[in-house]
Backbone as XML, in Angstrom:
<?xml version="1.0"?>
<chain id="A" units="angstrom">
  <residue number="1" name="MET">
    <atom name="N" x="192.376" y="97.428" z="78.640"/>
    <atom name="CA" x="193.335" y="96.818" z="80.324"/>
    <atom name="C" x="192.910" y="95.609" z="80.591"/>
  </residue>
  <residue number="2" name="ILE">
    <atom name="N" x="193.875" y="94.472" z="81.003"/>
    <atom name="CA" x="193.654" y="93.431" z="81.403"/>
    <atom name="C" x="193.872" y="93.159" z="82.975"/>
  </residue>
  <residue number="3" name="PRO">
    <atom name="N" x="192.564" y="92.570" z="83.120"/>
    <atom name="CA" x="192.504" y="92.478" z="84.838"/>
    <atom name="C" x="193.375" y="91.401" z="85.240"/>
  </residue>
  <residue number="4" name="THR">
    <atom name="N" x="193.655" y="92.109" z="86.211"/>
    <atom name="CA" x="195.025" y="91.054" z="86.917"/>
    <atom name="C" x="194.794" y="90.994" z="88.290"/>
  </residue>
  <residue number="5" name="THR">
    <atom name="N" x="194.940" y="89.845" z="88.442"/>
    <atom name="CA" x="194.842" y="88.927" z="90.452"/>
    <atom name="C" x="195.971" y="88.325" z="90.832"/>
  </residue>
  <residue number="6" name="LEU">
    <atom name="N" x="196.614" y="89.153" z="91.294"/>
    <atom name="CA" x="197.787" y="88.435" z="92.225"/>
    <atom name="C" x="196.438" y="87.454" z="93.196"/>
  </residue>
  <residue number="7" name="VAL">
    <atom name="N" x="197.456" y="86.217" z="93.151"/>
    <atom name="CA" x="196.613" y="85.404" z="94.044"/>
    <atom name="C" x="197.966" y="84.572" z="95.042"/>
  </residue>
  <residue number="8" name="THR">
    <atom name="N" x="197.868" y="84.844" z="96.558"/>
    <atom name="CA" x="198.934" y="84.351" z="97.026"/>
    <atom name="C" x="198.880" y="82.960" z="98.154"/>
  </residue>
  <residue number="9" name="GLY">
    <atom name="N" x="199.327" y="82.402" z="98.738"/>
    <atom name="CA" x="199.323" y="81.084" z="99.653"/>
    <atom name="C" x="200.632" y="80.770" z="99.414"/>
  </residue>
  <residue number="10" name="HIS">
    <atom name="N" x="200.633" y="80.052" z="100.565"/>
    <atom name="CA" x="201.556" y="78.692" z="100.729"/>
    <atom name="C" x="201.392" y="77.655" z="99.944"/>
  </residue>
  <residue number="11" name="SER">
    <atom name="N" x="200.332" y="77.206" z="99.646"/>
    <atom name="CA" x="200.578" y="75.834" z="99.309"/>
    <atom name="C" x="199.908" y="76.178" z="97.444"/>
  </residue>
  <residue number="12" name="ALA">
    <atom name="N" x="200.670" y="75.806" z="96.838"/>
    <atom name="CA" x="200.809" y="76.083" z="95.502"/>
    <atom name="C" x="199.709" y="75.697" z="94.847"/>
  </residue>
  <residue number="13" name="SER">
    <atom name="N" x="199.275" y="73.974" z="95.377"/>
    <atom name="CA" x="198.100" y="73.587" z="94.829"/>
    <atom name="C" x="196.601" y="74.020" z="95.313"/>
  </residue>
  <residue number="14" name="LYS">
    <atom name="N" x="196.462" y="74.876" z="96.100"/>
    <atom name="CA" x="195.670" y="75.951" z="96.894"/>
    <atom name="C" x="195.196" y="77.150" z="95.906"/>
  </residue>
  <residue number="15" name="ARG">
    <atom name="N" x="196.523" y="77.965" z="95.360"/>
    <atom name="CA" x="196.683" y="78.927" z="94.689"/>
    <atom name="C" x="196.017" y="78.323" z="93.137"/>
  </residue>
  <residue number="16" name="GLU">
    <atom name="N" x="196.328" y="77.082" z="92.740"/>
    <atom name="CA" x="196.409" y="76.898" z="91.506"/>
    <atom name="C" x="194.714" y="76.334" z="91.452"/>
  </residue>
  <residue number="17" name="ALA">
    <atom name="N" x="194.402" y="75.930" z="92.620"/>
    <atom name="CA" x="192.568" y="75.534" z="92.697"/>
    <atom name="C" x="192.001" y="76.482" z="92.369"/>
  </residue>
  <residue number="18" name="ALA">
    <atom name="N" x="192.462" y="77.728" z="93.540"/>
    <atom name="CA" x="191.049" y="78.753" z="93.484"/>
    <atom name="C" x="191.683" y="79.560" z="92.376"/>
  </residue>
  <residue number="19" name="ILE">
    <atom name="N" x="192.568" y="79.748" z="91.732"/>
    <atom name="CA" x="192.483" y="80.456" z="89.722"/>
    <atom name="C" x="191.712" y="79.500" z="89.130"/>
  </residue>
  <residue number="20" name="HIS">
    <atom name="N" x="191.606" y="78.386" z="89.594"/>
    <atom name="CA" x="191.059" y="77.294" z="88.522"/>
    <atom name="C" x="189.500" y="77.320" z="88.744"/>
  </residue>
  <residue number="21" name="ALA">
    <atom name="N" x="189.235" y="77.801" z="90.094"/>
    <atom name="CA" x="187.616" y="78.227" z="90.084"/>
    <atom name="C" x="187.416" y="79.500" z="89.777"/>
  </residue>
  <residue number="22" name="GLN">
    <atom name="N" x="187.730" y="80.599" z="89.337"/>
    <atom name="CA" x="187.804" y="81.482" z="89.007"/>
    <atom name="C" x="187.765" y="81.647" z="87.185"/>
  </residue>
  <residue number="23" name="LEU">
    <atom name="N" x="188.305" y="80.992" z="86.468"/>
    <atom name="CA" x="188.246" y="80.706" z="84.783"/>
    <atom name="C" x="186.988" y="80.694" z="84.291"/>
  </residue>
  <residue number="24" name="ASP">
    <atom name="N" x="186.733" y="81.641" z="83.289"/>
    <atom name="CA" x="185.843" y="81.438" z="82.423"/>
    <atom name="C" x="186.352" y="80.987" z="81.096"/>
  </residue>
  <residue number="25" name="SER">
    <atom name="N" x="186.010" y="80.018" z="80.880"/>
    <atom name="CA" x="186.690" y="78.853" z="79.399"/>
    <atom name="C" x="186.196" y="79.877" z="78.290"/>
  </residue>
  <residue number="26" name="THR">
    <atom name="N" x="185.351" y="80.980" z="77.935"/>
    <atom name="CA" x="185.219" y="82.140" z="77.030"/>
    <atom name="C" x="186.370" y="82.991" z="77.108"/>
  </residue>
  <residue number="27" name="LEU">
    <atom name="N" x="186.995" y="83.104" z="78.086"/>
    <atom name="CA" x="188.210" y="84.330" z="77.826"/>
    <atom name="C" x="189.051" y="83.589" z="77.728"/>
  </residue>
  <residue number="28" name="SER">
    <atom name="N" x="190.168" y="84.466" z="76.831"/>
    <atom name="CA" x="191.667" y="84.439" z="76.823"/>
    <atom name="C" x="192.177" y="84.559" z="77.826"/>
  </residue>
  <residue number="29" name="THR">
    <atom name="N" x="192.361" y="83.522" z="79.157"/>
    <atom name="CA" x="193.410" y="83.770" z="80.218"/>
    <atom name="C" x="194.793" y="83.553" z="80.364"/>
  </residue>
  <residue number="30" name="ALA">
    <atom name="N" x="195.789" y="84.560" z="80.915"/>
    <atom name="CA" x="197.048" y="83.987" z="81.235"/>
    <atom name="C" x="197.184" y="84.058" z="82.625"/>
  </residue>
  <residue number="31" name="VAL">
    <atom name="N" x="197.848" y="82.454" z="82.941"/>
    <atom name="CA" x="198.658" y="82.429" z="84.196"/>
    <atom name="C" x="199.595" y="82.005" z="84.602"/>
  </residue>
  <residue number="32" name="ILE">
    <atom name="N" x="200.077" y="82.723" z="85.426"/>
    <atom name="CA" x="201.946" y="82.400" z="85.297"/>
    <atom name="C" x="201.984" y="82.437" z="87.615"/>
  </residue>
  <residue number="33" name="LEU">
    <atom name="N" x="202.415" y="80.924" z="86.783"/>
    <atom name="CA" x="202.595" y="80.190" z="88.661"/>
    <atom name="C" x="203.762" y="80.744" z="88.727"/>
  </residue>
  <residue number="34" name="GLU">
    <atom name="N" x="204.025" y="80.920" z="90.448"/>
    <atom name="CA" x="205.410" y="80.535" z="90.632"/>
    <atom name="C" x="205.895" y="79.187" z="91.327"/>
  </residue>
  <residue number="35" name="GLY">
    <atom name="N" x="207.067" y="78.597" z="91.123"/>
    <atom name="CA" x="207.096" y="77.192" z="91.745"/>
    <atom name="C" x="206.109" y="76.209" z="90.839"/>
  </residue>
  <residue number="36" name="LEU">
    <atom name="N" x="206.777" y="74.900" z="91.703"/>
    <atom name="CA" x="206.479" y="73.356" z="91.428"/>
    <atom name="C" x="205.159" y="73.365" z="91.336"/>
  </residue>
  <residue number="37" name="SER">
    <atom name="N" x="204.647" y="72.299" z="90.448"/>
    <atom name="CA" x="203.619" y="71.772" z="90.629"/>
    <atom name="C" x="203.395" y="70.625" z="91.874"/>
  </residue>
  <residue number="38" name="ASP">
    <atom name="N" x="202.247" y="70.666" z="91.963"/>
    <atom name="CA" x="202.526" y="69.154" z="93.460"/>
    <atom name="C" x="202.266" y="67.903" z="92.748"/>
  </residue>
  <residue number="39" name="GLY">
    <atom name="N" x="201.705" y="68.095" z="91.655"/>
    <atom name="CA" x="201.413" y="66.750" z="90.713"/>
    <atom name="C" x="199.999" y="67.063" z="90.050"/>
  </residue>
  <residue number="40" name="ARG">
    <atom name="N" x="199.455" y="67.564" z="91.223"/>
    <atom name="CA" x="197.660" y="67.932" z="90.670"/>
    <atom name="C" x="197.649" y="68.523" z="89.475"/>
  </residue>
  <residue number="41" name="GLU">
    <atom name="N" x="196.983" y="68.257" z="88.791"/>
    <atom name="CA" x="196.691" y="68.817" z="87.311"/>
    <atom name="C" x="195.325" y="69.581" z="87.287"/>
  </residue>
  <residue number="42" name="HIS">
    <atom name="N" x="195.258" y="70.905" z="87.632"/>
    <atom name="CA" x="193.747" y="71.591" z="87.886"/>
    <atom name="C" x="193.613" y="72.236" z="86.856"/>
  </residue>
  <residue number="43" name="PHE">
    <atom name="N" x="194.719" y="72.319" z="85.709"/>
    <atom name="CA" x="194.246" y="73.098" z="84.461"/>
    <atom name="C" x="194.273" y="72.103" z="83.327"/>
  </residue>
  <residue number="44" name="GLN">
    <atom name="N" x="192.943" y="71.822" z="82.740"/>
    <atom name="CA" x="192.840" y="70.725" z="81.726"/>
    <atom name="C" x="192.936" y="71.140" z="80.653"/>
  </residue>
  <residue number="45" name="PRO">
    <atom name="N" x="193.687" y="71.485" z="79.192"/>
    <atom name="CA" x="193.464" y="72.374" z="78.069"/>
    <atom name="C" x="191.991" y="71.923" z="77.476"/>
  </residue>
  <residue number="46" name="THR">
    <atom name="N" x="191.441" y="71.082" z="77.589"/>
    <atom name="CA" x="190.099" y="70.836" z="76.938"/>
    <atom name="C" x="188.795" y="71.425" z="77.663"/>
  </residue>
  <residue number="47" name="GLU">
    <atom name="N" x="189.408" y="71.738" z="78.947"/>
    <atom name="CA" x="188.298" y="72.551" z="80.044"/>
    <atom name="C" x="188.430" y="74.229" z="79.263"/>
  </residue>
  <residue number="48" name="HIS">
    <atom name="N" x="189.636" y="74.578" z="79.172"/>
    <atom name="CA" x="190.258" y="76.143" z="78.678"/>
    <atom name="C" x="190.895" y="76.121" z="77.704"/>
  </residue>
  <residue number="49" name="PRO">
    <atom name="N" x="190.309" y="76.261" z="76.406"/>
    <atom name="CA" x="191.073" y="76.611" z="75.451"/>
    <atom name="C" x="191.835" y="77.495" z="75.151"/>
  </residue>
  <residue number="50" name="HIS">
    <atom name="N" x="191.624" y="78.577" z="75.881"/>
    <atom name="CA" x="192.100" y="79.692" z="75.520"/>
    <atom name="C" x="193.140" y="80.243" z="76.528"/>
  </residue>
  <residue number="51" name="LEU">
    <atom name="N" x="193.602" y="79.359" z="77.774"/>
    <atom name="CA" x="194.333" y="79.144" z="78.338"/>
    <atom name="C" x="195.896" y="79.180" z="78.244"/>
  </residue>
  <residue number="52" name="GLN">
    <atom name="N" x="196.676" y="80.090" z="78.547"/>
    <atom name="CA" x="198.057" y="80.435" z="78.288"/>
    <atom name="C" x="198.662" y="80.277" z="80.230"/>
  </residue>
  <residue number="53" name="LEU">
    <atom name="N" x="199.391" y="79.442" z="79.971"/>
    <atom name="CA" x="199.589" y="78.746" z="81.570"/>
    <atom name="C" x="201.195" y="78.738" z="81.189"/>
  </residue>
  <residue number="54" name="HIS">
    <atom name="N" x="201.940" y="79.471" z="82.214"/>
    <atom name="CA" x="203.124" y="79.584" z="82.411"/>
    <atom name="C" x="203.539" y="79.981" z="84.268"/>
  </residue>
  <residue number="55" name="ARG">
    <atom name="N" x="205.111" y="78.854" z="83.784"/>
    <atom name="CA" x="205.369" y="78.450" z="85.370"/>
    <atom name="C" x="206.743" y="78.946" z="85.374"/>
  </residue>
  <residue number="56" name="ILE">
    <atom name="N" x="206.700" y="79.932" z="86.266"/>
    <atom name="CA" x="208.293" y="79.886" z="86.836"/>
    <atom name="C" x="209.051" y="79.281" z="88.028"/>
  </residue>
  <residue number="57" name="ALA">
    <atom name="N" x="210.028" y="79.841" z="87.744"/>
    <atom name="CA" x="210.824" y="78.890" z="89.443"/>
    <atom name="C" x="210.573" y="79.405" z="90.517"/>
  </residue>
  <residue number="58" name="PRO">
    <atom name="N" x="210.318" y="79.243" z="91.500"/>
    <atom name="CA" x="210.095" y="80.049" z="92.733"/>
    <atom name="C" x="211.280" y="80.643" z="93.182"/>
  </residue>
  <residue number="59" name="GLY">
    <atom name="N" x="210.879" y="82.043" z="93.535"/>
    <atom name="CA" x="211.680" y="83.118" z="93.749"/>
    <atom name="C" x="210.853" y="84.297" z="94.152"/>
  </residue>
  <residue number="60" name="CYS">
    <atom name="N" x="211.077" y="85.110" z="94.870"/>
    <atom name="CA" x="210.333" y="86.516" z="95.088"/>
    <atom name="C" x="210.309" y="87.327" z="94.113"/>
  </residue>
  <residue number="61" name="MET">
    <atom name="N" x="209.206" y="87.729" z="93.553"/>
    <atom name="CA" x="209.160" y="87.870" z="92.079"/>
    <atom name="C" x="209.701" y="89.636" z="92.073"/>
  </residue>
  <residue number="62" name="CYS">
    <atom name="N" x="209.427" y="90.288" z="93.111"/>
    <atom name="CA" x="209.917" y="91.738" z="92.851"/>
    <atom name="C" x="211.967" y="92.044" z="93.232"/>
  </residue>
  <residue number="63" name="CYS">
    <atom name="N" x="212.030" y="90.861" z="93.531"/>
    <atom name="CA" x="213.590" y="90.680" z="94.366"/>
    <atom name="C" x="214.199" y="89.477" z="93.366"/>
  </residue>
  <residue number="64" name="THR">
    <atom name="N" x="214.688" y="88.413" z="93.378"/>
    <atom name="CA" x="215.396" y="87.546" z="92.808"/>
    <atom name="C" x="214.737" y="86.798" z="91.648"/>
  </residue>
  <residue number="65" name="GLY">
    <atom name="N" x="213.222" y="86.821" z="91.465"/>
    <atom name="CA" x="212.452" y="86.270" z="90.036"/>
    <atom name="C" x="212.223" y="87.244" z="89.162"/>
  </residue>
  <residue number="66" name="ASN">
    <atom name="N" x="212.464" y="88.548" z="89.477"/>
    <atom name="CA" x="211.787" y="89.919" z="88.906"/>
    <atom name="C" x="212.271" y="89.709" z="87.324"/>
  </residue>
  <residue number="67" name="LEU">
    <atom name="N" x="213.215" y="89.447" z="87.534"/>
    <atom name="CA" x="213.849" y="89.333" z="85.675"/>
    <atom name="C" x="213.166" y="88.093" z="84.831"/>
  </residue>
  <residue number="68" name="VAL">
    <atom name="N" x="212.674" y="87.299" z="85.457"/>
    <atom name="CA" x="212.473" y="86.442" z="85.141"/>
    <atom name="C" x="210.416" y="86.356" z="84.630"/>
  </residue>
  <residue number="69" name="MET">
    <atom name="N" x="210.175" y="87.304" z="85.766"/>
    <atom name="CA" x="208.622" y="87.517" z="85.922"/>
    <atom name="C" x="208.400" y="88.472" z="84.555"/>
  </residue>
  <residue number="70" name="ARG">
    <atom name="N" x="209.482" y="89.424" z="84.842"/>
    <atom name="CA" x="209.169" y="90.446" z="83.651"/>
    <atom name="C" x="209.299" y="89.970" z="82.296"/>
  </residue>
  <residue number="71" name="VAL">
    <atom name="N" x="210.199" y="89.116" z="81.921"/>
    <atom name="CA" x="209.853" y="88.549" z="80.499"/>
    <atom name="C" x="209.055" y="87.826" z="80.392"/>
  </residue>
  <residue number="72" name="THR">
    <atom name="N" x="208.541" y="87.023" z="81.257"/>
    <atom name="CA" x="207.460" y="85.811" z="81.065"/>
    <atom name="C" x="205.826" y="86.853" z="80.987"/>
  </residue>
  <residue number="73" name="LEU">
    <atom name="N" x="206.431" y="88.132" z="81.642"/>
    <atom name="CA" x="204.603" y="89.110" z="81.256"/>
    <atom name="C" x="204.895" y="89.670" z="80.232"/>
  </residue>
  <residue number="74" name="ASN">
    <atom name="N" x="206.100" y="90.042" z="80.143"/>
    <atom name="CA" x="206.417" y="90.825" z="78.770"/>
    <atom name="C" x="205.693" y="89.786" z="77.377"/>
  </residue>
  <residue number="75" name="ARG">
    <atom name="N" x="206.423" y="89.105" z="77.392"/>
    <atom name="CA" x="206.047" y="87.815" z="76.370"/>
    <atom name="C" x="204.626" y="87.556" z="76.074"/>
  </residue>
  <residue number="76" name="LEU">
    <atom name="N" x="203.643" y="87.027" z="77.219"/>
    <atom name="CA" x="202.684" y="86.657" z="77.041"/>
    <atom name="C" x="201.479" y="88.139" z="76.812"/>
  </residue>
  <residue number="77" name="LEU">
    <atom name="N" x="202.193" y="89.403" z="76.907"/>
    <atom name="CA" x="201.244" y="90.351" z="77.289"/>
    <atom name="C" x="201.066" y="90.555" z="75.596"/>
  </residue>
  <residue number="78" name="ARG">
    <atom name="N" x="201.815" y="89.665" z="74.560"/>
    <atom name="CA" x="202.059" y="90.311" z="73.214"/>
    <atom name="C" x="200.989" y="89.522" z="72.718"/>
  </residue>
  <residue number="79" name="SER">
    <atom name="N" x="200.046" y="88.642" z="73.396"/>
    <atom name="CA" x="199.329" y="87.777" z="72.803"/>
    <atom name="C" x="197.414" y="88.439" z="73.288"/>
  </residue>
  <residue number="80" name="LYS">
    <atom name="N" x="197.942" y="89.288" z="74.429"/>
    <atom name="CA" x="196.729" y="90.179" z="75.108"/>
    <atom name="C" x="195.720" y="89.352" z="75.205"/>
  </residue>
  <residue number="81" name="PRO">
    <atom name="N" x="196.044" y="88.882" z="76.934"/>
    <atom name="CA" x="194.665" y="88.525" z="77.253"/>
    <atom name="C" x="193.769" y="88.752" z="77.522"/>
  </residue>
  <residue number="82" name="ALA">
    <atom name="N" x="192.592" y="88.705" z="77.757"/>
    <atom name="CA" x="191.484" y="89.063" z="78.282"/>
    <atom name="C" x="191.917" y="89.265" z="79.968"/>
  </residue>
  <residue number="83" name="ARG">
    <atom name="N" x="192.404" y="88.157" z="80.299"/>
    <atom name="CA" x="192.311" y="88.313" z="82.036"/>
    <atom name="C" x="193.870" y="87.770" z="82.174"/>
  </residue>
  <residue number="84" name="LEU">
    <atom name="N" x="194.157" y="88.152" z="83.439"/>
    <atom name="CA" x="195.360" y="87.501" z="83.702"/>
    <atom name="C" x="195.436" y="87.406" z="85.614"/>
  </residue>
  <residue number="85" name="TYR">
    <atom name="N" x="196.464" y="86.345" z="85.540"/>
    <atom name="CA" x="196.328" y="86.282" z="87.349"/>
    <atom name="C" x="197.956" y="85.824" z="87.297"/>
  </residue>
  <residue number="86" name="ILE">
    <atom name="N" x="198.694" y="86.131" z="88.239"/>
    <atom name="CA" x="199.963" y="85.763" z="88.782"/>
    <atom name="C" x="199.577" y="85.093" z="90.358"/>
  </residue>
  <residue number="87" name="SER">
    <atom name="N" x="200.210" y="83.773" z="90.375"/>
    <atom name="CA" x="200.501" y="83.080" z="91.373"/>
    <atom name="C" x="201.408" y="83.527" z="92.336"/>
  </residue>
  <residue number="88" name="VAL">
    <atom name="N" x="201.536" y="83.920" z="93.599"/>
    <atom name="CA" x="203.091" y="84.237" z="94.265"/>
    <atom name="C" x="202.980" y="83.624" z="95.394"/>
  </residue>
  <residue number="89" name="ALA">
    <atom name="N" x="203.960" y="82.470" z="95.579"/>
    <atom name="CA" x="204.173" y="82.176" z="96.794"/>
    <atom name="C" x="204.137" y="82.967" z="98.078"/>
  </residue>
  <residue number="90" name="SER">
    <atom name="N" x="204.517" y="83.717" z="98.124"/>
    <atom name="CA" x="205.016" y="84.687" z="99.531"/>
    <atom name="C" x="204.277" y="86.157" z="98.979"/>
  </residue>
  <residue number="91" name="ASP">
    <atom name="N" x="203.401" y="86.717" z="100.088"/>
    <atom name="CA" x="203.132" y="87.825" z="100.337"/>
    <atom name="C" x="203.966" y="88.771" z="100.849"/>
  </residue>
  <residue number="92" name="THR">
    <atom name="N" x="205.110" y="88.476" z="101.021"/>
    <atom name="CA" x="206.320" y="89.177" z="101.937"/>
    <atom name="C" x="205.982" y="90.864" z="101.351"/>
  </residue>
  <residue number="93" name="HIS">
    <atom name="N" x="206.792" y="90.755" z="100.263"/>
    <atom name="CA" x="206.822" y="91.675" z="99.247"/>
    <atom name="C" x="205.651" y="91.971" z="98.430"/>
  </residue>
  <residue number="94" name="LEU">
    <atom name="N" x="204.663" y="91.947" z="98.267"/>
    <atom name="CA" x="203.525" y="91.837" z="97.689"/>
    <atom name="C" x="203.050" y="93.351" z="97.048"/>
  </residue>
  <residue number="95" name="PRO">
    <atom name="N" x="203.591" y="94.425" z="97.922"/>
    <atom name="CA" x="203.066" y="95.743" z="97.531"/>
    <atom name="C" x="204.261" y="96.471" z="97.183"/>
  </residue>
  <residue number="96" name="GLN">
    <atom name="N" x="205.703" y="95.839" z="96.882"/>
    <atom name="CA" x="206.234" y="96.305" z="95.965"/>
    <atom name="C" x="206.208" y="95.657" z="94.332"/>
  </residue>
  <residue number="97" name="LEU">
    <atom name="N" x="205.612" y="94.137" z="94.512"/>
    <atom name="CA" x="205.271" y="94.276" z="92.935"/>
    <atom name="C" x="204.126" y="94.544" z="92.762"/>
  </residue>
  <residue number="98" name="ARG">
    <atom name="N" x="202.995" y="94.667" z="93.795"/>
    <atom name="CA" x="201.947" y="95.840" z="92.948"/>
    <atom name="C" x="202.388" y="97.053" z="92.291"/>
  </residue>
  <residue number="99" name="ALA">
    <atom name="N" x="203.753" y="97.631" z="93.077"/>
    <atom name="CA" x="204.029" y="98.958" z="92.750"/>
    <atom name="C" x="204.802" y="98.864" z="91.377"/>
  </residue>
  <residue number="100" name="ILE">
    <atom name="N" x="205.917" y="97.648" z="90.934"/>
    <atom name="CA" x="206.176" y="97.285" z="90.003"/>
    <atom name="C" x="205.085" y="97.348" z="88.872"/>
  </residue>
  <residue number="101" name="LEU">
    <atom name="N" x="203.960" y="96.203" z="89.119"/>
    <atom name="CA" x="203.099" y="96.134" z="87.928"/>
    <atom name="C" x="202.127" y="97.273" z="87.759"/>
  </residue>
  <residue number="102" name="ALA">
    <atom name="N" x="201.672" y="98.330" z="88.608"/>
    <atom name="CA" x="201.390" y="99.368" z="88.482"/>
    <atom name="C" x="202.135" y="100.193" z="87.969"/>
  </residue>
  <residue number="103" name="ALA">
    <atom name="N" x="203.449" y="100.265" z="87.648"/>
    <atom name="CA" x="204.041" y="101.467" z="86.582"/>
    <atom name="C" x="204.342" y="100.699" z="85.610"/>
  </residue>
  <residue number="104" name="ALA">
    <atom name="N" x="205.222" y="101.629" z="85.281"/>
    <atom name="CA" x="205.436" y="101.969" z="83.372"/>
    <atom name="C" x="206.361" y="100.674" z="83.387"/>
  </residue>
  <residue number="105" name="PRO">
    <atom name="N" x="206.004" y="100.102" z="82.224"/>
    <atom name="CA" x="205.236" y="100.063" z="81.174"/>
    <atom name="C" x="203.948" y="99.354" z="81.361"/>
  </residue>
  <residue number="106" name="TYR">
    <atom name="N" x="203.871" y="98.437" z="82.544"/>
    <atom name="CA" x="202.846" y="97.743" z="82.932"/>
    <atom name="C" x="201.353" y="98.510" z="83.093"/>
  </residue>
  <residue number="107" name="ASP">
    <atom name="N" x="201.523" y="99.853" z="83.365"/>
    <atom name="CA" x="200.290" y="100.243" z="84.028"/>
    <atom name="C" x="199.451" y="100.950" z="82.362"/>
  </residue>
  <residue number="108" name="THR">
    <atom name="N" x="199.881" y="100.782" z="81.326"/>
    <atom name="CA" x="199.007" y="100.991" z="80.209"/>
    <atom name="C" x="198.254" y="99.542" z="79.878"/>
  </residue>
  <residue number="109" name="TRP">
    <atom name="N" x="199.090" y="98.597" z="80.286"/>
    <atom name="CA" x="198.596" y="97.073" z="79.800"/>
    <atom name="C" x="197.504" y="96.698" z="81.029"/>
  </residue>
  <residue number="110" name="LEU">
    <atom name="N" x="198.067" y="96.736" z="82.553"/>
    <atom name="CA" x="197.053" y="96.006" z="83.527"/>
    <atom name="C" x="196.029" y="96.778" z="84.436"/>
  </residue>
  <residue number="111" name="THR">
    <atom name="N" x="195.092" y="96.331" z="84.853"/>
    <atom name="CA" x="194.516" y="96.907" z="85.917"/>
    <atom name="C" x="194.701" y="95.736" z="86.907"/>
  </residue>
  <residue number="112" name="LEU">
    <atom name="N" x="195.070" y="96.624" z="88.412"/>
    <atom name="CA" x="195.118" y="95.323" z="89.658"/>
    <atom name="C" x="194.180" y="95.268" z="89.992"/>
  </residue>
  <residue number="113" name="THR">
    <atom name="N" x="193.359" y="94.056" z="89.987"/>
    <atom name="CA" x="192.486" y="93.734" z="90.727"/>
    <atom name="C" x="192.569" y="93.240" z="92.441"/>
  </residue>
  <residue number="114" name="GLU">
    <atom name="N" x="191.456" y="92.984" z="93.410"/>
    <atom name="CA" x="191.554" y="92.960" z="94.660"/>
    <atom name="C" x="192.226" y="91.355" z="94.795"/>
  </residue>
  <residue number="115" name="ASP">
    <atom name="N" x="193.614" y="91.576" z="95.616"/>
    <atom name="CA" x="194.043" y="90.078" z="95.691"/>
    <atom name="C" x="193.397" y="89.206" z="95.823"/>
  </residue>
  <residue number="116" name="LEU">
    <atom name="N" x="193.731" y="88.214" z="95.806"/>
    <atom name="CA" x="193.102" y="86.692" z="96.139"/>
    <atom name="C" x="193.682" y="86.138" z="97.304"/>
  </residue>
  <residue number="117" name="SER">
    <atom name="N" x="193.879" y="86.240" z="98.722"/>
    <atom name="CA" x="194.631" y="85.687" z="99.709"/>
    <atom name="C" x="194.337" y="84.424" z="100.543"/>
  </residue>
  <residue number="118" name="LEU">
    <atom name="N" x="194.720" y="83.356" z="100.251"/>
    <atom name="CA" x="194.796" y="81.911" z="101.043"/>
    <atom name="C" x="195.746" y="81.729" z="102.095"/>
  </residue>
  <residue number="119" name="PRO">
    <atom name="N" x="195.236" y="81.139" z="102.876"/>
    <atom name="CA" x="195.712" y="80.651" z="103.850"/>
    <atom name="C" x="196.911" y="79.274" z="103.530"/>
  </residue>
</chain>
């Protein structure tokens, strides 16, 4: 089972910095980032050689962005990362997103951890 943390907050930079602070460079880690970067590079390949970084267009991950999120998630699960972070811009539909990730087929892959909510 892959420990999976949902990271929420309106600032993409703050979400990325919070995820960066949690990374263990010895673990294979996948990160799905919703939205565009603000130009600050928090993730350096030399610091985290086992990092898979996927950026998807902004949009509610349980509504308009659901298909994109599922395709991205299905692809990265093939590599069996040891850790997963999903950065979400809005916590409006967080319970619905958690329900999707806790249901089949993801319930056999993911263990949802406590959310990391930023101001």
